[in-house]
C-alpha positions as CSV (number, residue, x, y, z in Angstrom):
1,X,-0.1,0.0,-0.1
2,X,1.4,3.5,-0.9
3,X,2.0,5.9,1.9
4,X,0.8,9.0,-0.4
5,X,2.0,11.6,2.4
6,X,5.5,10.4,2.3
7,X,5.5,10.0,-1.5
8,X,4.1,13.5,-2.4
9,X,6.3,15.1,0.3
10,X,9.6,14.0,-1.2
11,X,9.0,13.1,-4.8
12,X,11.7,14.7,-7.1
13,X,11.3,14.8,-10.9
14,X,14.4,15.0,-13.2
15,X,14.3,15.0,-16.9
16,X,14.5,11.3,-17.3
17,X,13.6,9.7,-14.0
18,X,11.1,10.2,-11.2
19,X,12.8,9.6,-7.8
20,X,10.7,8.6,-4.8
21,X,10.8,7.2,-1.4
22,X,8.1,4.6,-0.8
23,X,7.6,3.1,2.7
24,X,11.1,4.2,3.8
25,X,12.9,2.6,0.6
26,X,14.4,4.9,-2.1
27,X,13.5,4.1,-5.7
28,X,13.2,5.5,-9.2
29,X,11.7,4.5,-12.3
30,X,12.3,5.9,-15.8
31,X,10.1,7.4,-18.5
32,X,10.5,9.3,-21.8
33,X,12.9,12.3,-21.6
34,X,10.6,14.9,-20.4
35,X,11.4,17.8,-22.8
36,X,9.2,18.9,-25.8
37,X,11.6,17.7,-28.5
38,X,11.9,14.0,-27.1
39,X,8.0,13.9,-26.6
40,X,7.5,14.8,-30.3
41,X,9.7,11.9,-31.4
42,X,7.7,9.2,-29.2
43,X,4.3,7.9,-29.4
44,X,1.2,8.4,-31.1
45,X,-1.3,11.3,-30.1
46,X,-3.9,10.4,-27.8
47,X,-7.5,9.6,-28.9
48,X,-10.9,10.3,-27.3
49,X,-10.6,13.6,-25.4
50,X,-12.7,16.6,-26.0
51,X,-12.9,20.2,-24.5
52,X,-15.2,23.1,-25.0
53,X,-15.6,26.5,-23.5
54,X,-15.7,30.2,-23.8
55,X,-12.7,32.0,-24.8
56,X,-10.9,34.8,-22.7
57,X,-8.2,36.5,-24.6
58,X,-4.8,37.7,-23.5
59,X,-1.7,39.1,-25.3
60,X,2.0,38.2,-25.9
61,X,4.4,37.6,-23.3
62,X,1.9,36.9,-20.4
63,X,4.4,36.0,-17.6
64,X,3.8,33.9,-14.4
65,X,3.5,37.2,-12.3
66,X,0.5,38.2,-14.4
67,X,-1.0,34.6,-14.2
68,X,-0.6,34.6,-10.4
69,X,1.2,37.7,-8.6
70,X,4.2,37.0,-6.3
71,X,2.4,38.5,-3.4
72,X,0.1,35.5,-3.3
73,X,2.9,32.9,-3.3
74,X,2.9,32.5,0.4
75,X,0.6,29.4,-0.1
76,X,0.5,26.6,-2.5
77,X,-3.0,25.8,-1.8
78,X,-4.8,25.5,-5.1
79,X,-8.1,27.0,-4.1
80,X,-6.4,30.1,-2.5
81,X,-4.4,30.5,-5.8
82,X,-7.4,30.3,-7.8
83,X,-9.0,33.3,-6.2
84,X,-6.3,35.5,-7.6
85,X,-5.6,34.0,-11.0
86,X,-5.0,36.5,-13.8
87,X,-5.7,39.3,-11.4
88,X,-3.0,41.6,-12.6
89,X,-3.8,41.1,-16.2
90,X,-7.7,41.4,-15.6
91,X,-8.9,42.2,-12.2
92,X,-12.3,41.0,-13.0
93,X,-11.2,37.7,-14.5
94,X,-12.4,35.3,-11.6
95,X,-15.7,37.0,-11.3
96,X,-16.4,36.7,-15.1
97,X,-15.1,33.3,-16.0
98,X,-16.7,29.9,-15.5
99,X,-15.4,26.5,-14.9
100,X,-14.4,25.0,-18.3
101,X,-13.5,28.2,-20.0
102,X,-10.5,28.3,-22.2
103,X,-7.6,31.0,-22.4
104,X,-6.2,32.0,-25.8
105,X,-3.2,34.1,-25.8
106,X,-0.2,35.4,-27.7
107,X,3.4,34.3,-28.2
108,X,5.4,33.2,-25.1
109,X,2.7,32.5,-22.7
110,X,3.9,31.6,-19.2
111,X,7.4,33.4,-19.4
112,X,9.2,34.5,-16.3
113,X,9.5,32.1,-13.2
114,X,9.9,28.6,-13.2
115,X,7.5,28.2,-10.3
116,X,4.5,25.8,-10.7
117,X,2.0,28.1,-9.0
118,X,0.9,29.5,-12.3
119,X,-0.5,26.3,-13.9
120,X,-1.7,25.2,-10.4
121,X,-3.7,28.4,-10.1
122,X,-5.1,28.2,-13.5
123,X,-6.3,24.7,-13.2
124,X,-7.8,25.2,-9.6
125,X,-9.7,28.1,-11.2
126,X,-11.3,25.9,-13.8
127,X,-9.4,26.9,-16.8
128,X,-9.8,23.7,-19.0
129,X,-7.0,24.6,-21.5
130,X,-4.7,27.3,-22.8
131,X,-4.1,27.8,-26.5
132,X,-1.2,30.0,-27.8
133,X,1.1,30.1,-30.8
134,X,4.1,29.4,-28.3
135,X,4.7,28.7,-24.6
136,X,7.8,29.4,-22.3
137,X,9.5,26.1,-22.1
138,X,9.3,25.9,-18.3
139,X,5.7,26.4,-18.3
140,X,5.1,24.1,-21.0
141,X,6.6,21.4,-18.8
142,X,5.2,22.5,-15.6
143,X,1.6,22.7,-17.2
144,X,1.6,19.1,-18.0
145,X,3.1,18.1,-14.7
146,X,0.2,19.7,-13.0
147,X,-2.2,18.2,-15.3
148,X,-3.2,21.4,-17.3
149,X,-3.7,20.7,-21.1
150,X,-2.1,23.3,-23.3
151,X,-2.0,23.4,-27.1
152,X,0.2,25.1,-29.7
153,X,-1.6,26.9,-32.5
154,X,-0.1,29.4,-34.8
155,X,-3.3,30.8,-35.6
156,X,-4.5,31.7,-32.1
157,X,-4.8,35.2,-32.9
158,X,-7.6,34.6,-35.2
159,X,-9.8,33.4,-32.1
160,X,-11.8,36.2,-30.6
161,X,-12.7,36.8,-26.8
162,X,-16.2,35.3,-26.2
163,X,-15.8,32.8,-29.0
164,X,-16.8,29.1,-28.1
165,X,-13.9,26.7,-29.0
166,X,-13.9,23.2,-29.0
167,X,-10.7,20.9,-28.8
168,X,-11.1,17.5,-30.3
169,X,-8.4,15.0,-29.8
170,X,-9.9,12.5,-32.0
171,X,-9.5,14.7,-35.1
172,X,-6.3,16.7,-33.8
173,X,-8.5,20.0,-34.2
174,X,-9.5,23.0,-32.5
175,X,-12.8,24.1,-33.7
176,X,-13.9,27.8,-33.4
177,X,-17.6,27.0,-33.2
178,X,-18.7,30.7,-33.2
179,X,-16.7,31.5,-36.3
180,X,-17.2,27.9,-38.1
181,X,-13.4,27.6,-38.4
182,X,-11.2,24.5,-37.8
183,X,-7.5,24.5,-37.2
184,X,-5.1,21.7,-36.8
185,X,-3.1,21.9,-33.5
186,X,0.5,20.5,-32.7
187,X,-0.2,16.9,-31.6
188,X,0.2,15.9,-28.0
189,X,1.7,12.5,-27.6
190,X,-0.1,9.8,-25.6
191,X,2.2,9.9,-22.6
192,X,1.6,13.7,-22.1
193,X,-2.0,13.1,-22.2
194,X,-1.7,10.5,-19.7
195,X,-0.3,13.2,-17.3
196,X,-3.4,15.3,-17.9
197,X,-5.8,12.5,-17.3
198,X,-4.2,11.4,-14.2
199,X,-4.2,14.9,-12.9
200,X,-0.5,15.7,-13.2
201,X,3.0,13.9,-12.8
202,X,2.7,13.1,-9.2
203,X,-0.6,11.4,-9.5
204,X,0.6,9.6,-12.6
205,X,3.9,8.2,-10.7
206,X,1.5,7.0,-7.8
207,X,-0.7,5.1,-10.3
208,X,2.5,3.5,-12.0
209,X,3.9,2.6,-8.7
210,X,0.8,1.1,-7.5
211,X,0.5,-0.9,-10.7
212,X,4.0,-2.3,-10.1
213,X,3.3,-3.2,-6.5
214,X,0.4,-5.4,-7.6
215,X,2.5,-7.4,-10.3
């Protein structure tokens, strides 16, 4: 049986291995080299996953301080971070958005700090996905670690605030329902989608270790 408190307290993630202590024993297991280039060289894209929501638009270079301001980082509690997500970019954002809504942004979304609070805050607030032409490299990794799906789409600027967008993993398409336009997004390989489905890397690792314990 997994002692989740011990596990979650001391798990450490490297680019090619997850290190953990389980019931007093140190161990590790390997997985795909965790960087964007390696993931796009391995595995088919995931199937059977669809999101739909109202769009909120933001510009280029939305950094982690705009996603969640540093003054709120005295906690890592998701529900507390969610109250202040995007506050410095749009003070009324949390009062306007609804669970399942989608952020569409410009270039280099998530630049700035390497802290994981930004994707945690977005996910906890109910944002179902982020679409942008490009993402900051560390944010890209952290988002999937935290179970937040993000999609690279070079035509993101064609989507307007208030549009309804559907993300269809079966077809590999982003459909702007409002404008009746369809775009192909950069495919997400299966392993990365498994992180999202599990709710993030730590939950994924727990599941994998649990599977191994029963073999």
